[in-house]
N, C-alpha and C positions, 0 to 999 in steps of 0.2 A: 493485352488489356486485363488479363486475369491476374497478373502479378502486381501487387501493391507493395511499395517499399515503405517499411516502417521506420520512422525517424524519431528516435527517442530523445526528449529534452528534459528528462528527470533531473539530470545533474546541473542544468543551467536554468531553465524556466522553473523547474520544480524547486530549486534552491531558493527561489524568491517567495515561496510560501511562508506565511507567518509560523514561527516556531521551528523552522528547519535550518540547520547549519551543519553542512557536511564537513568532516575533516578530510584531509587528503587520503587517508586510509579508507574512509567511508566511500569516497568516490571511486577508488580503485576496486573495492569489493563490488560495488554496483556495476561498474564496467564489466567485470568478469562474469557477473550473473546475467547481464543483458546480452553479452556475447553468447553465453551458453543457451539462452532462450532463442537467439537467432535473429535479433533485430538487425536491419540493414545498416542503419546509421546511429551513432551515439554522439549527440551534441554535448560535449564534455565541459564547456565553460568558455569564459571570455578571458584569454590570457592577458589582455591589456587592462583588465579592470581591477585585479587585486593580486597580491603576492601568492596567495594560496593556489589560485589557478595556474600561475606561472610554475610553481613547484610541481603541481599535478602533471602538467604537460611534460615537464622534464622527466618525471618518474614513469609515466605511462608509456613512454617510448620503449621500455623494456618488456612490455607485455606482447605476447604473440596471440592475436585474436583470430578465431576460426571463421566467424561469420560477419562481424561488425566492422564498420569503418568509423574511426573517430573524426569528429568535426570540431574545429575551433570556430567560435562565434564572435562576431564583432560588427561594427557599423561601417558605413561608407566614410570616405575621407571627410575631414572637417571643412566647414565653410571657408573658402578662400585660401586653403592650404593645398599645395601640390601633393598628389597621392604618395609620391616617393619620399616626401618629407614628413608624412604623418606617422608618428611613433606608434599609434595603436594599430594602424594597418600593418606596419612592419612586425609588430608583435604577433599578428596572425600568421605570418610566414615563419617567424621564429618558433612557433608552437610545433612545427614539424609534422602536421597532419597532411594527408593527401587531399583532403577536402576541407573547404572553408565555407561558412555561411556568413553572409553580411545582410544587414537590414538597412532599408532606406525608406524615405517617405513617399507615400502614394496619395496622400490627402493634401490638397492645396492649403487648407487651413493650418495643418501642422507645419508646412513649409514656411508660410508667412508669419505665423504667430508663435511658433515654438522654435524653429531654426532661425527665424528672422532673416531670411534670405529670399532671393528671387526664385521663381518657378524654373527658370532656365538653369540657374546655378545648381539647383537640386538635381535636375536631370544629368548635369555634367558630373556631379558627385557620384551618382550611381554608375554611369558608364565608365568613368575614370577608374573607379575602384574595381569593378568587375574585370575590365580590360587588363589592369595591372596584375591582378591575381592570376588571371588566365595566362598572361605572359610568363609567369613563374611556374607554370605547369600544374596549377591547382584545379581540381573540380570545384565549381562554384555553385552554391545554392543561394539564390537571391530571395530574401524574405521581404515581400511588399507589405510593410507595416501599415496598419489601418486601411488596407486596400478597400474593404467593403464600405466603410464610412466614406472614403474618398470617392468611390464610384457613385454613391448616392448623391454626393455634393457636386461632383464634377467628373462625370464618367470619361470625358475626353482626356483630361489630364491624368487620371488614374491609369488609363491605358498607355499613355505616353511614358509614364514611369516604368511600366513593364517593357515597353519597346526599348527604352534606354538600356535595360539589363539584357534583353534578348539580343540586340544588335551588338553588344559588347562581348557576347559569347557565354552568358550564364547557362549552365547545364540544366538547372531546375529553377523554375519561377514558382515561388510558394506564395499563395494568397492568404493573407492574415486577417482574421476577424479579431483584431487586437482588443477591442472593447467588449467583445462577446455579446453584441446586441443584435446580431442578424438572425432572421428566421430562415428555416430550411428552404422555403419556396424561392425567396429572393437569392439566397446564397447559391442554390443549385442553378438558377438561370444565369447568373453572372459567371459562375465557374464554367458552365457549358460554352458561353461566349468566348471566354479566355482560351479554353481548349481548342476551339475552332480557329482562333486567331493565330495560334502557334502549333500547327500540326507537326507531330514528330518530336516535340520538346516535352520533357517531363514537367507536369504541373502538380504542385503540392498544395496542401491545405493545412492551415494552422489556426485552430479555434480555441477561444476561451469560453468559460462556462457561466458567464454572468447572467444569462437567461436560462440556464439549465438545458442548453441545447447543443453543447459542444460535440457530444457524441453523434447526435442526429445530424448536425451540420456536416460533420466529417464524413459520415456514411453517404449523405446526399451528394457531397462533392465527388466522392468516388463514383457514384452512379452517373454523375455528369462528366466523368472522364479523367478526374485527377488520379494519378498513380503514385503519389507520395503522400503519406499522412503523418503529420507531426503531432506529438502529444507526450504525455508523461504516464508512468506507471501509477495507478490509483488516482489519476487525475489531479495530483498535487500541483500547486502553482499559486501565483499571486491572486489576490482577491478571492473569487469563487473557484479558482483552479483552471487547469488546462483540460483539453480533451483527454478523456480517460482511455488509454490504450488497452487496458484490461477489459473494456467493453467493446471497443472498436475492433480489435483483432478477431475475437470470436464472432462478432456480428458479421464481419466481412468473410471470414472463412466458412463458418457454419451456415450462415443465412444466404450469402450471395455467391458462394463458391469461389471466392478469390483466394490467392495464395499470398500469405503475409510472412510466414515463418517457414523454416526448413521442415521437411517431413517429420511427423511425430513429435514436434516441439510444443504444440498447443497444450499437451498434457502437463507441461511445466509452468503454465501460466499462473495458477493459484499459488504455488510455492514461491514463484518469483515475486508476486504481489506482496505476499506476507514477508518475504525477505527484505524487500525495500522498505516496508513499514517498520520493520525491526531496526534496520540500519539507520533509518531517518529518525528513529525514536518517537514515533507517533502511533496512536492506537489504530489498528487496522479497522476499516469500515466493514462491519459484519453484514450490513445491508447492501453491500456492493453487488451489482449484477455479476454473475459468473464466479467471482472469486471470494465472496463473503460467506461466512458460516451459515447465514440465513438464506442464501440464494436457493438452496435446495432443502430447506427445513420445513417440516410439516407438523402441524399441531392439532387441527380439528379432526375429530374421529372419522367423519365422512371422507375427508381428504385423505387421511391415512389409509383407510380401507381401500379407496380407489387407487392410490399409488401402489399399494401392495399387489393389486390385481394387474395394473399396468401403469408404469411411471409416467407415460405420456399424458395421463389424465390431468396431472397438475405440474408437469415439468416440460418446458419447451425444448430442452436439449438434455442429453444424459450428462450428469455432473462429471463423470469420468473423462469426458472429452476435454475438459479444461483443468483436469487434475484436482477437482473438488469431490465431495462425497455427499450423499444423502444423509439427513439426520431426522429422526423421529423424536419430537419433543415430548417430554413428560409434562402433562398438565391435567387439570380437572376435566377438560373436554375431550381428552384423547380416548378414553374408554378402556375396558379391561383387555380387549384383544391387543391393543397397543402395548400395554404393560407386559403381556406375555411375549410379544414380539421383541421388546427390549431385553427381557430376561434371557430369551433364547440366543441373543447375541453373545451372552456370557456362557450359557449352558444349553446347547441345542437339544439336549435330551429331555428337558422339562416340558410338561404339557399343562393344560389348565387344571387338571385334577391332581397334579403332584402336590405332596404335602409341603414341599419347599416353596412352591408357588404361593400357597396360602400364607406361609410364614412371611414371605417377602411382602405380600399385599398388606398383611396386618401391620408389619413393622413400618411400612411406608405411611400407612394411615396414622399411626402413632406419631411419627415424626412430623407429618403435615399438621397434625393437631398441635404439636409443640411450636410450630411456626416455620418449619422448613418449606421451601418451595422449589421443587427439583426441576421445574421448567427452566429456571435461571441457573441451576447448578447441577448439570447432568453428570459432571465428574464425581461429585459427592454421591449422587444416585448410584453410579456404577460401583463405587467403593462399598456402599451399604449392601448392595446385592451380593457382591463378592464375599463380603464378611459372613453373610448368612449362609452362603453356599460353601463356605470353607475354602474358597479359591483366592484368599488374600492372606499373604504372610506379612505382618508388620515389618517395616524396614528398620524401625528403631522403637525404643521404649522410653517414655518420659519418666525420669525419676522425680524431678521437681523443677520448678522455676520460680524466680522472684523478680518482680519488676519494681523499680524505684523511680519516682518522678520528682524532680527537683524544681520547685517553684517558690519564689521567683528565680529565674535562671539567669546567670550572667553570660551564658553562651547558648547557641541555637540547639546543640545537642543536650536536651534537658532531661533525658531519660536513660536508664541503664537496665539491663536484664542479665541475670545470672541463671544459666540453664545447665542441668545435669541430665544427660541421656545415656542410654546403653544400646550398643549395637553388637549383637551376637556375644553378649556377656562382657564386652569391653565398655567401661564407663568413660565418658568424656564430660569434663566440666569447663564451661566457657563463660565469658562475660563480654557484653557488647553494649555500645551506646547507640542512641537513635534520636530521630526527630519526633519524639513522643514514644509512648510505651509500646505501641504496636510495631513501629519501625525498629525499636530496640529488640523486641522479641524476634522479629524477622531476621535481623542481622545476627542475633545470637544463635538461633537454630541452624542457620546456614553455616556459620562459623564452626559449630559443633559437628555438623555432618560432612563437611567438605573433605575431611581426612578419609572418610569411609566411602563417600559417593562424590567424586570430583565433578560429575555433570551438574551438580547443584549450582555451580557457577554460571551455567547457561540460563538459569531461571531469572525472571524479573517480574515484579509486581506491576501491573499496568492499570489496575483500578481497584478501589476500595470503597465500598458503600455500606452505610449503616442505616437501618430502618427500625424505628420504634414500633413494636407490634401491639402493645396495649397501653396507649397513652394515658388512660385513666389511672395507671399506677405511678405516674410521674417519674421520679428518678429511680424508682424500683421496677420500672417497666422491663419486660423482656425485649431484647433487641435481636435483629437478624443481621449478620455481617456477610456480605458477599464480596469475595476476592476474585479478581481475574488475574491470571498469571500467563506468562508466555515464555517460550524459548525460541530457538532459531527456526523451528518447524511449524509450530501451531500455538494456539492459546486455549485455555480451559478455565472453567469457573467452579469455585467451591464455596461452601456455605457453613456457617456455624450459628447456633442459636443458644442464648443464655440470658439470664438476668444480669450477668456480669459481662460488660463489653469486652474486657480483656480475655475472658474465657472464650467468648464467641469468636473473637478474632483468632485466638490460638487454635480452636477447632478447625476454622477455615484454613489457616496456614498449614496445619498438619495434613489435612486432606489434599491441599495443593501440592505439597512436597511428596506425599505418598503416591499421588497420581502420576507425577513426573517420573518418579523412580520406577513405578510399575510399568510405564510405557517404555522406559529405557531398558528394563529387564526383558520385556517381551521382544524388543527389537534385537537384542543381543542373542537371546536364546530361544 
């Protein structure tokens, strides 16, 4: 009962989230990363639903997985069709996976008003499909769709639908809170009743997050006896999302003493979460429990002082257990001791009476007076400190740049930039177009630097914000530009301030690139 099997649906249920569309290459990358993390099952898609999934299942057979088993997902046979004649059921077998998940109806309303068939026919659809797949040597997970809504409406029939799957030989019966509307007390009681009804059989839980309770419901289900948990990395999914495995796994392992992953795998959770966000091309949720940058970030002076004395004062677990790290934020409420603490991360020899400490403090005050806010751009803060301490060597020198905006434009790429830089005495002159002047500058500087620093290709800009600092100056106002960038490992924020929005953007872009190259250099050498 201490083993909980993690069933990942990032590639199937997660793909139903707004704004997410995996390529076949994306899906293969995520399969490899999930296998490295050590999840037990990877629900990889529905081979009968689209050509992309068909291609994926054909290609994924060549992978050798160490920890995970792939699952093809589909539905029970159609109404009034023999299971052996159902093309979508046959496609599940053609996918070539050892395990298959099928879903069927557990709510009498869904049977009558959505499928437009009889309650008896629905039970036959479930049993026929499970029995057919078992006869072909497959491990079968039966997903009881809308089970908890069905149980509220007609508990007898909801249980009959489970009986149909169990008697036909389903290896796992998974209870689905498909509408995401259940509360933990109700869900826990019902799960406990199902566990008691099928002793020795694996009971799973599949929750959606429409009431913001998917994680809580999943944990309660495990406490009630469920030994399989379905969810997605970062909780991505349709509507409000699915149960977030990045919270469920550490909750079960660190709080309840369950085993979800192979030994020493939990430390890869944060990097896996960020990797999936990157491949899915969505911003990573920095407020996410365990795997967000803010999960172990401290800002208030009293909090920082307490954490320095003993982290348990404001951290419920050590960040290193999930592969995350503690961060101390720069802010006006952090205090002088925190500033010294941050400086010592760069130069441990400094103390509060060092001349350089005073220089840094004075320079930061000047920059804050100009409009910088390092709480939001700690990468720029680190670069400022390194420059004052003589611990930063510029990676390139700007000779000049020119930006041209063509309006009205006959095409979307309405701006161009010409940039001349020098790297170790070698000059590079490039030109690039963009969707506006900032994009043109970004494209131009990347193009100029790629010959010298190929890892620049890994970078991508994920957010760009502009704030007017003194609105009374109208169009002559000073602006603050905040840029968030990311690569395959992490993300960082940099800032520029100027009365010229192009210059402010350029300053933020340069800091972003310098920070990336500085990290790469430190990693290599």
